[in-house]
N, C-alpha and C positions, 0 to 999 in steps of 0.2 A: 068668460072669466076663468073657467077650468083650464082652458088652453093656456091662458096667460100664466096661471099658477104653475102648470107643468113646465113651461118654458123657463120660468124663473128658477125652479128647482134644479135646472141644469147647471146653474151657477152655485147655488147654496141649498143644502137640504134643510128640512125642518129643524133638525137638532142644531145645526149651525146657526140658523136664523134665531132660534130661541136663545142660544148662548150669546150671540152678538148683541142682542137687545139689552143684555144685562151689563154690557161694557160701556165705558164713557171715553170720549176723546180727551187727550191730555192737554186741555186748555191751559194756557199760561195766563198770568195777569196782564191784560192787554191795554190798560188805560193809558200807558205812556206812549203807545204807538200812534195815537191820533187817527185811528181807522174809524170811519163812520159806522155807527151801529155796533159798537164794541160789545162784546159779551163779558159780563163780570165773571171772574173766576176765583174769587176769594173763597177759600175752603174753610168751612166751619166744622162743627161737630157732625159726623155722618156726612151726608151729601148736601147739607144745608149751607148755602153761601152766606157769609157774615162779614161785617166790617166793625172795626173798633171805633168807639166813641166814648166821650166822657159820661160818667154815671149821672143820671138825673133822678130826682125824687119820684118814686113810684116804679122805678125799674125793677124787674125781677132779679133778686140777688143771685139767683142761680146763673144769671148771664154775666156775672162779674168774671173778668179775666184776671186772675191773681198775678200771673207772671207779668202781664202788661201793666197792671196797677203798680207793682213794685218797680218796674223799669221806668215808667213815666212819672212816678211819685204823685199819682192822683187816681181816684177810683175810676176804673175803665170797664166798660161792658162790651159784649159782642152783640151787634144789632143785625137781625136777619135782613137780607137784601134780596130783592127779586132778581131772578136770573133772566137775562135778555137772550133771545135766540141768537145762535151763531150762524155764520155762513162758511161753508167748506167747499173749496174748489179742488176737484181731483183731476190731475193731468195724467192720462194714461198714454205712454209711448206706444204707438202702433207701427213703428218703423220696421223694415224687413228683418232686422236682427232679432226682434222680439218674437217672431213666429217661425224662425228656422227650426226650433225645437218646440213641438206642440205642447209639451208639459209646461214650458216657461210661459207661453202665451196663456195657457189655461189658468195658472196660478196668479198671473198678473191681473186677469179679468176678475178672478175671485177676490183678490185684495181690493180692487177698485169697488166691487159690489159691496164688500164687507164694510168699508169705510162709510159708505152712504147709509147702510143699515144702522150702524152705530149712531151716526149723526141724527137721522130722522127719528130714532127711538126716543130721543130726548128733546124733540121739538126744534132741532136745528135744520137748516136748509142745506142742500147739497147740489152742486152743479158739476158737470164733467166737461172735459175738453179732450178731443181726439182729432188729430190731423188739422189743428188750428181752428176747429169748429167747436163752439161751446154749446152745451145743452141748456134748456131752461133750468130754473131753480126748482128742485123737488122737495116737498115736505112729506111725501108718501113713499114708503119703502118699495111697494110693489111697482109704482111708476118708475122709480129709480132703477130697479132691477130689470124692468122691461127695456129701459134705454140701454143699460150696460149690455144686456143680452144681444142687442142688435149691433154692437161694435164690431167692425171688421178690420182686419189687418190692412195696412197701407203700404204702397210701394215707395213712399217718400220718407226720408229721415225726419226725425223730430225737429221742429223749428227751434232755433237758438234764442229767439226773442218773441215767444207767443204773446198775443194780445189777451190780457186777462183783466177782469174787473177787480178793483181792490176789495179784499175781503180779509176776514180774520185768519183763516187757515188755508194753506194750499198744500196738497199732498201730491208728490210726483212719484209715479211708478214707472221705472225704466231700468234697462240693463246698463245704461251709462257707458256704452262702449267707446265713445268718441270724446276727444278733448273739448269739442264744442259744447258739451253738456255743462261744463263749468261756467260758460257764459250764460246759459239758461238759468242756472242756479242763482247767479248774481242778479240777473234780470228779474226773476220771479220774487226774490227776497225783497225787492223794492216795492212790491205790490201787495204785501200781506204783513200781518203782525207776527205770523208764525209760519215757518216752512218746514215740511217734513219730506225727506227723500227716502224712498224705499227702493234700494238697489236690488233688482230681481234678476237672478241668473238661473240657468238650467243646471241640473245636477252634473251633466257631462261637461259643462263649462268650468265647474269647480274642480271635479275629479275625473278627467278623461281616462278611458281605459286603454292600456297598451294594445296595439294592433299592428296590422300590416301597413304598407304604404298607402297614404290617403291624400286627397286633394282638398285643401281648404279654400273656400271661396268667400270673399267679402260680399255679403248679400246686398250691400248698399253701394259699393264702389266697383264691384265686379272684378276685383283683383283676385288672382289665384296663386297658390303656392303649394307645391307637393312635398311631403315629408313623411318620415316614418316615425310613428309614435313609440319610441323607445322609452325606457325608464328615465334616461337622462334628459330626453326632449321634454317629457312630461314635467320633470322637476324644474326645468328652466321656465316652462310655461307657468307653472304654479307660483314660482318666485316672482315672475313678472306680474301675474294677476294680483298677488298679495301687495306688491308695491303700488299698483294702480289703485287698489281699494283703499290702501292707507293714504294715498295722495287725495282721493276723494273725501275720505273721512276728515283729514286735516283741513281741506278746503272748506268743507261744510262747517266744521267747528269754528274756523276763522270768520265765517259769515253768519254765525248764530243760527245754523240750520241743523235740525235733528236728522241724523243719518242712521239707517238700519239696512244691513245686508241680509238677504235671504236667498234660498234656492228652492227649486220646484220639488225637491224630494222631501222638504219639510211639510208638516201638516199646516193647514190654515190656522189652527189654534195656536201652534207655536209661533208662527209668523206674526199674527195679530197681537199676541201677548208681548212680543218684542217691540212691535211698532208703537203700541199704546202705553208702554210702561212709563 
């Protein structure tokens, strides 16, 4: 058991684990999506989920919702509702471009681990998918972390239409470097009530440093091009990157998908705060 704990802390330290267990996934109201085993996400006072209903004799007057009473023109109260466990599916891109830079691969695995810790801390189940293979459903954070810790990089690109079990929430962690990922987003959106895309880049992919003549090699297609990283070249690259990221953001918005862009130089705290906001 001690060995398992040591292996898991390679991904997340004790302080990060403690902080993550205090967070919550940004569940939407999912009742309209028709997904089996939906999780209620009506937010009441504090963290207590509630529904509105007509006032009945004997109800606690402190439960009266006065704005709703005025709006509906009848006494209305907030009724506590039991929260049903949710199911979260995390798809981690293990394609070659994800591990060309070690820091990008490291932060991607950390994000994957962190999502599962947040989910299991509140009684939700989490499953992962790498290289078209799905894991079992986990309710225990240590078991989830052990599974994530064993994930290896793959020589194959991410599938455009991976087979997933319908669930409430799917989280995609990828560098999204190819046009085919747009097909993946559309495909996955049909299998969940809520889809979150975490666009993960290396710091050098966001802000490359000027240098001498270099050779760039496409890790997935084996194409090569030689160029000199002048200030002008870097500016053209950054303009193209911004245009691609904006294209992704607009595509996600059009398909009701939550989009977050991050890079490996950011802390896990900063990234998770943006992902879960």
